[in-house]
VMD Tcl script that builds the backbone (N, CA, C; Angstrom):
set m [mol new atoms 285]
animate dup $m
set s [atomselect $m all]
$s set {name element resname resid chain x y z} {
  {N N MET 1 A -9.489 -49.742 52.747}
  {CA C MET 1 A -9.328 -49.614 54.200}
  {C C MET 1 A -7.957 -50.102 54.606}
  {N N LYS 2 A -7.403 -49.420 55.558}
  {CA C LYS 2 A -6.072 -49.863 56.108}
  {C C LYS 2 A -6.222 -51.148 56.920}
  {N N MET 3 A -5.235 -52.031 56.804}
  {CA C MET 3 A -5.254 -53.263 57.562}
  {C C MET 3 A -4.896 -52.876 59.030}
  {N N LEU 4 A -5.571 -53.534 59.952}
  {CA C LEU 4 A -5.372 -53.282 61.369}
  {C C LEU 4 A -4.638 -54.463 62.016}
  {N N THR 5 A -3.786 -54.147 62.986}
  {CA C THR 5 A -3.146 -55.214 63.733}
  {C C THR 5 A -4.061 -55.754 64.781}
  {N N VAL 6 A -3.709 -56.870 65.374}
  {CA C VAL 6 A -4.514 -57.448 66.453}
  {C C VAL 6 A -4.659 -56.419 67.586}
  {N N ASN 7 A -3.594 -55.647 67.889}
  {CA C ASN 7 A -3.689 -54.637 68.955}
  {C C ASN 7 A -4.686 -53.602 68.596}
  {N N ASP 8 A -4.683 -53.109 67.351}
  {CA C ASP 8 A -5.659 -52.100 66.896}
  {C C ASP 8 A -7.090 -52.594 67.034}
  {N N VAL 9 A -7.322 -53.848 66.593}
  {CA C VAL 9 A -8.648 -54.420 66.624}
  {C C VAL 9 A -9.102 -54.592 68.118}
  {N N ALA 10 A -8.172 -55.017 68.958}
  {CA C ALA 10 A -8.492 -55.123 70.436}
  {C C ALA 10 A -8.950 -53.800 70.976}
  {N N LYS 11 A -8.199 -52.761 70.690}
  {CA C LYS 11 A -8.512 -51.377 71.223}
  {C C LYS 11 A -9.821 -50.954 70.639}
  {N N LEU 12 A -10.088 -51.141 69.382}
  {CA C LEU 12 A -11.281 -50.668 68.746}
  {C C LEU 12 A -12.520 -51.409 69.262}
  {N N SER 13 A -12.379 -52.741 69.496}
  {CA C SER 13 A -13.529 -53.525 69.805}
  {C C SER 13 A -13.754 -53.781 71.308}
  {N N GLY 14 A -12.760 -53.605 72.081}
  {CA C GLY 14 A -12.845 -53.934 73.539}
  {C C GLY 14 A -12.608 -55.403 73.799}
  {N N VAL 15 A -12.241 -56.142 72.784}
  {CA C VAL 15 A -11.925 -57.542 72.911}
  {C C VAL 15 A -10.443 -57.714 73.186}
  {N N SER 16 A -10.037 -58.509 74.053}
  {CA C SER 16 A -8.644 -58.735 74.451}
  {C C SER 16 A -7.885 -59.341 73.290}
  {N N VAL 17 A -6.549 -59.068 73.251}
  {CA C VAL 17 A -5.675 -59.620 72.248}
  {C C VAL 17 A -5.728 -61.172 72.391}
  {N N ARG 18 A -5.740 -61.644 73.662}
  {CA C ARG 18 A -5.780 -63.083 73.963}
  {C C ARG 18 A -7.059 -63.678 73.373}
  {N N ALA 19 A -8.186 -63.031 73.515}
  {CA C ALA 19 A -9.405 -63.543 72.930}
  {C C ALA 19 A -9.360 -63.607 71.428}
  {N N LEU 20 A -8.820 -62.570 70.777}
  {CA C LEU 20 A -8.665 -62.566 69.322}
  {C C LEU 20 A -7.744 -63.665 68.860}
  {N N HIS 21 A -6.726 -63.937 69.612}
  {CA C HIS 21 A -5.809 -65.053 69.263}
  {C C HIS 21 A -6.631 -66.389 69.375}
  {N N HIS 22 A -7.417 -66.482 70.451}
  {CA C HIS 22 A -8.243 -67.719 70.660}
  {C C HIS 22 A -9.206 -67.893 69.507}
  {N N TYR 23 A -9.858 -66.795 69.065}
  {CA C TYR 23 A -10.804 -66.861 67.976}
  {C C TYR 23 A -10.180 -67.306 66.745}
  {N N ASP 24 A -8.879 -66.901 66.483}
  {CA C ASP 24 A -8.181 -67.389 65.348}
  {C C ASP 24 A -7.893 -68.896 65.463}
  {N N GLU 25 A -7.468 -69.306 66.662}
  {CA C GLU 25 A -7.145 -70.730 66.826}
  {C C GLU 25 A -8.287 -71.642 66.630}
  {N N ILE 26 A -9.465 -71.218 66.968}
  {CA C ILE 26 A -10.630 -72.116 66.874}
  {C C ILE 26 A -11.338 -71.836 65.494}
  {N N GLY 27 A -10.835 -70.978 64.649}
  {CA C GLY 27 A -11.439 -70.773 63.355}
  {C C GLY 27 A -12.623 -69.855 63.307}
  {N N LEU 28 A -12.836 -69.127 64.451}
  {CA C LEU 28 A -13.999 -68.187 64.497}
  {C C LEU 28 A -13.685 -66.907 63.765}
  {N N LEU 29 A -12.511 -66.364 63.938}
  {CA C LEU 29 A -12.166 -65.120 63.335}
  {C C LEU 29 A -10.678 -65.206 62.849}
  {N N LYS 30 A -10.505 -65.559 61.630}
  {CA C LYS 30 A -9.151 -65.576 60.993}
  {C C LYS 30 A -8.745 -64.234 60.538}
  {N N PRO 31 A -7.510 -63.881 60.687}
  {CA C PRO 31 A -7.028 -62.631 60.143}
  {C C PRO 31 A -7.059 -62.641 58.626}
  {N N ALA 32 A -7.105 -61.504 58.018}
  {CA C ALA 32 A -7.035 -61.485 56.532}
  {C C ALA 32 A -5.669 -61.945 56.042}
  {N N ARG 33 A -4.694 -61.659 56.843}
  {CA C ARG 33 A -3.324 -62.100 56.410}
  {C C ARG 33 A -2.440 -62.082 57.634}
  {N N ARG 34 A -1.279 -62.729 57.475}
  {CA C ARG 34 A -0.289 -62.626 58.498}
  {C C ARG 34 A 0.985 -62.036 57.879}
  {N N GLY 35 A 1.659 -61.170 58.550}
  {CA C GLY 35 A 2.888 -60.624 58.070}
  {C C GLY 35 A 4.015 -61.602 58.219}
  {N N ARG 36 A 5.137 -61.261 57.657}
  {CA C ARG 36 A 6.325 -62.105 57.758}
  {C C ARG 36 A 6.777 -62.103 59.246}
  {N N ASN 37 A 6.387 -61.051 59.991}
  {CA C ASN 37 A 6.732 -61.027 61.417}
  {C C ASN 37 A 5.803 -61.777 62.252}
  {N N GLY 38 A 4.789 -62.423 61.648}
  {CA C GLY 38 A 3.858 -63.253 62.391}
  {C C GLY 38 A 2.648 -62.473 62.854}
  {N N TYR 39 A 2.634 -61.201 62.685}
  {CA C TYR 39 A 1.516 -60.289 63.121}
  {C C TYR 39 A 0.282 -60.651 62.302}
  {N N ARG 40 A -0.842 -60.601 63.041}
  {CA C ARG 40 A -2.142 -60.804 62.383}
  {C C ARG 40 A -2.656 -59.422 61.894}
  {N N TYR 41 A -3.216 -59.428 60.687}
  {CA C TYR 41 A -3.774 -58.202 60.150}
  {C C TYR 41 A -5.193 -58.422 59.742}
  {N N TYR 42 A -6.078 -57.493 60.126}
  {CA C TYR 42 A -7.498 -57.605 59.865}
  {C C TYR 42 A -7.997 -56.498 58.933}
  {N N GLY 43 A -8.951 -56.820 58.101}
  {CA C GLY 43 A -9.564 -55.838 57.178}
  {C C GLY 43 A -11.046 -55.663 57.482}
  {N N ARG 44 A -11.772 -55.071 56.594}
  {CA C ARG 44 A -13.111 -54.768 56.752}
  {C C ARG 44 A -14.001 -55.951 57.009}
  {N N GLU 45 A -13.844 -56.992 56.216}
  {CA C GLU 45 A -14.607 -58.252 56.341}
  {C C GLU 45 A -14.448 -58.879 57.727}
  {N N GLU 46 A -13.199 -58.822 58.194}
  {CA C GLU 46 A -12.942 -59.497 59.536}
  {C C GLU 46 A -13.616 -58.606 60.645}
  {N N LEU 47 A -13.584 -57.302 60.485}
  {CA C LEU 47 A -14.274 -56.451 61.468}
  {C C LEU 47 A -15.775 -56.650 61.448}
  {N N LEU 48 A -16.365 -56.871 60.286}
  {CA C LEU 48 A -17.794 -57.150 60.205}
  {C C LEU 48 A -18.085 -58.473 60.832}
  {N N ARG 49 A -17.276 -59.436 60.653}
  {CA C ARG 49 A -17.452 -60.792 61.282}
  {C C ARG 49 A -17.310 -60.633 62.798}
  {N N LEU 50 A -16.345 -59.878 63.281}
  {CA C LEU 50 A -16.163 -59.656 64.681}
  {C C LEU 50 A -17.459 -58.988 65.267}
  {N N GLN 51 A -18.003 -58.056 64.555}
  {CA C GLN 51 A -19.267 -57.412 65.040}
  {C C GLN 51 A -20.316 -58.496 65.229}
  {N N GLN 52 A -20.413 -59.380 64.278}
  {CA C GLN 52 A -21.416 -60.481 64.381}
  {C C GLN 52 A -21.109 -61.357 65.643}
  {N N ILE 53 A -19.846 -61.642 65.819}
  {CA C ILE 53 A -19.397 -62.453 66.911}
  {C C ILE 53 A -19.844 -61.813 68.259}
  {N N LEU 54 A -19.528 -60.509 68.356}
  {CA C LEU 54 A -19.848 -59.739 69.571}
  {C C LEU 54 A -21.378 -59.707 69.869}
  {N N ILE 55 A -22.158 -59.550 68.800}
  {CA C ILE 55 A -23.603 -59.553 68.973}
  {C C ILE 55 A -24.031 -60.930 69.467}
  {N N HIS 56 A -23.614 -61.949 68.889}
  {CA C HIS 56 A -23.968 -63.324 69.340}
  {C C HIS 56 A -23.560 -63.547 70.793}
  {N N ARG 57 A -22.336 -63.082 71.155}
  {CA C ARG 57 A -21.845 -63.250 72.533}
  {C C ARG 57 A -22.729 -62.582 73.507}
  {N N GLU 58 A -23.202 -61.318 73.123}
  {CA C GLU 58 A -24.127 -60.618 74.008}
  {C C GLU 58 A -25.441 -61.418 74.261}
  {N N LEU 59 A -25.779 -62.272 73.333}
  {CA C LEU 59 A -26.950 -63.125 73.472}
  {C C LEU 59 A -26.634 -64.442 74.126}
  {N N ASP 60 A -25.367 -64.506 74.659}
  {CA C ASP 60 A -24.908 -65.719 75.370}
  {C C ASP 60 A -24.859 -66.945 74.553}
  {N N ILE 61 A -24.572 -66.778 73.303}
  {CA C ILE 61 A -24.461 -67.961 72.389}
  {C C ILE 61 A -23.028 -68.474 72.548}
  {N N PRO 62 A -22.770 -69.745 72.750}
  {CA C PRO 62 A -21.450 -70.326 72.882}
  {C C PRO 62 A -20.656 -70.104 71.576}
  {N N LEU 63 A -19.319 -70.002 71.716}
  {CA C LEU 63 A -18.444 -69.776 70.580}
  {C C LEU 63 A -18.607 -70.909 69.495}
  {N N ALA 64 A -18.668 -72.107 69.905}
  {CA C ALA 64 A -18.836 -73.214 68.968}
  {C C ALA 64 A -20.144 -73.066 68.129}
  {N N ASP 65 A -21.166 -72.580 68.772}
  {CA C ASP 65 A -22.425 -72.316 68.042}
  {C C ASP 65 A -22.289 -71.137 67.102}
  {N N ILE 66 A -21.549 -70.126 67.527}
  {CA C ILE 66 A -21.393 -68.960 66.682}
  {C C ILE 66 A -20.596 -69.340 65.421}
  {N N VAL 67 A -19.598 -70.152 65.536}
  {CA C VAL 67 A -18.820 -70.673 64.364}
  {C C VAL 67 A -19.794 -71.331 63.421}
  {N N ALA 68 A -20.642 -72.191 63.919}
  {CA C ALA 68 A -21.594 -72.882 63.061}
  {C C ALA 68 A -22.605 -71.924 62.346}
  {N N ILE 69 A -23.066 -70.948 63.139}
  {CA C ILE 69 A -24.018 -69.988 62.556}
  {C C ILE 69 A -23.411 -69.182 61.509}
  {N N LEU 70 A -22.215 -68.643 61.744}
  {CA C LEU 70 A -21.562 -67.699 60.784}
  {C C LEU 70 A -21.045 -68.429 59.525}
  {N N ASP 71 A -20.695 -69.685 59.719}
  {CA C ASP 71 A -20.153 -70.442 58.618}
  {C C ASP 71 A -21.193 -71.300 57.867}
  {N N ALA 72 A -22.399 -71.192 58.296}
  {CA C ALA 72 A -23.471 -71.929 57.658}
  {C C ALA 72 A -23.685 -71.435 56.193}
  {N N PRO 73 A -23.907 -72.407 55.234}
  {CA C PRO 73 A -24.211 -72.008 53.932}
  {C C PRO 73 A -25.491 -71.065 53.935}
  {N N GLY 74 A -25.432 -69.992 53.162}
  {CA C GLY 74 A -26.579 -69.183 53.098}
  {C C GLY 74 A -26.745 -68.203 54.208}
  {N N PHE 75 A -25.661 -68.111 55.056}
  {CA C PHE 75 A -25.721 -67.094 56.184}
  {C C PHE 75 A -25.899 -65.694 55.617}
  {N N ASP 76 A -26.851 -64.961 56.039}
  {CA C ASP 76 A -27.122 -63.589 55.571}
  {C C ASP 76 A -26.908 -62.638 56.692}
  {N N ARG 77 A -25.879 -61.841 56.633}
  {CA C ARG 77 A -25.525 -60.927 57.636}
  {C C ARG 77 A -26.624 -59.943 57.982}
  {N N ILE 78 A -27.228 -59.399 56.987}
  {CA C ILE 78 A -28.299 -58.399 57.202}
  {C C ILE 78 A -29.542 -58.987 57.799}
  {N N GLU 79 A -29.933 -60.138 57.316}
  {CA C GLU 79 A -31.085 -60.852 57.881}
  {C C GLU 79 A -30.861 -61.212 59.427}
  {N N THR 80 A -29.624 -61.671 59.662}
  {CA C THR 80 A -29.291 -62.003 61.024}
  {C C THR 80 A -29.276 -60.794 61.932}
  {N N LEU 81 A -28.779 -59.688 61.476}
  {CA C LEU 81 A -28.848 -58.449 62.212}
  {C C LEU 81 A -30.324 -58.037 62.562}
  {N N GLN 82 A -31.099 -58.160 61.528}
  {CA C GLN 82 A -32.513 -57.690 61.696}
  {C C GLN 82 A -33.174 -58.602 62.763}
  {N N LYS 83 A -32.935 -59.901 62.686}
  {CA C LYS 83 A -33.517 -60.834 63.688}
  {C C LYS 83 A -33.012 -60.568 65.086}
  {N N GLN 84 A -31.703 -60.249 65.210}
  {CA C GLN 84 A -31.139 -59.928 66.488}
  {C C GLN 84 A -31.734 -58.628 67.052}
  {N N ARG 85 A -31.940 -57.627 66.165}
  {CA C ARG 85 A -32.620 -56.418 66.612}
  {C C ARG 85 A -34.004 -56.696 67.101}
  {N N GLU 86 A -34.734 -57.505 66.390}
  {CA C GLU 86 A -36.076 -57.846 66.845}
  {C C GLU 86 A -36.066 -58.559 68.188}
  {N N ARG 87 A -35.112 -59.452 68.453}
  {CA C ARG 87 A -34.982 -60.149 69.669}
  {C C ARG 87 A -34.667 -59.129 70.831}
  {N N LEU 88 A -33.786 -58.216 70.567}
  {CA C LEU 88 A -33.413 -57.203 71.546}
  {C C LEU 88 A -34.558 -56.276 71.889}
  {N N GLU 89 A -35.339 -55.933 70.821}
  {CA C GLU 89 A -36.513 -55.044 71.040}
  {C C GLU 89 A -37.574 -55.797 71.894}
  {N N GLU 90 A -37.747 -57.058 71.624}
  {CA C GLU 90 A -38.697 -57.903 72.369}
  {C C GLU 90 A -38.225 -57.975 73.799}
  {N N GLN 91 A -36.958 -58.203 73.981}
  {CA C GLN 91 A -36.394 -58.293 75.353}
  {C C GLN 91 A -36.536 -56.972 76.137}
  {N N ALA 92 A -36.338 -55.835 75.485}
  {CA C ALA 92 A -36.495 -54.523 75.984}
  {C C ALA 92 A -37.960 -54.296 76.424}
  {N N ARG 93 A -38.873 -54.778 75.655}
  {CA C ARG 93 A -40.344 -54.656 76.002}
  {C C ARG 93 A -40.666 -55.427 77.243}
  {N N ARG 94 A -40.104 -56.628 77.366}
  {CA C ARG 94 A -40.303 -57.441 78.560}
  {C C ARG 94 A -39.803 -56.781 79.849}
  {N N TYR 95 A -38.705 -56.096 79.669}
  {CA C TYR 95 A -38.181 -55.426 80.915}
  {C C TYR 95 A -38.889 -54.163 81.186}
}
mol reanalyze $m
mol bondsrecalc $m
mol representation Tube
mol addrep $m
């Protein structure tokens, strides 16, 4: 997969460049690498992590808690997605 710049990721995800820079600063979403020009570059793994971040944000989970969740030993992306889907389905039934 081609590496994406912070601008590419912002356009793709709907997250502002400023928010992506903030996520980098707090250790929530680090770029795969930085170019000599200082540009941040993101790959597949970073996009998958961003997807998790956005799902947790939709559930109103604070950023500090998201960092702890995603960086916890034994974090399972698939299991977490399944649990989030179940929560959303339950929420949809209530409405």
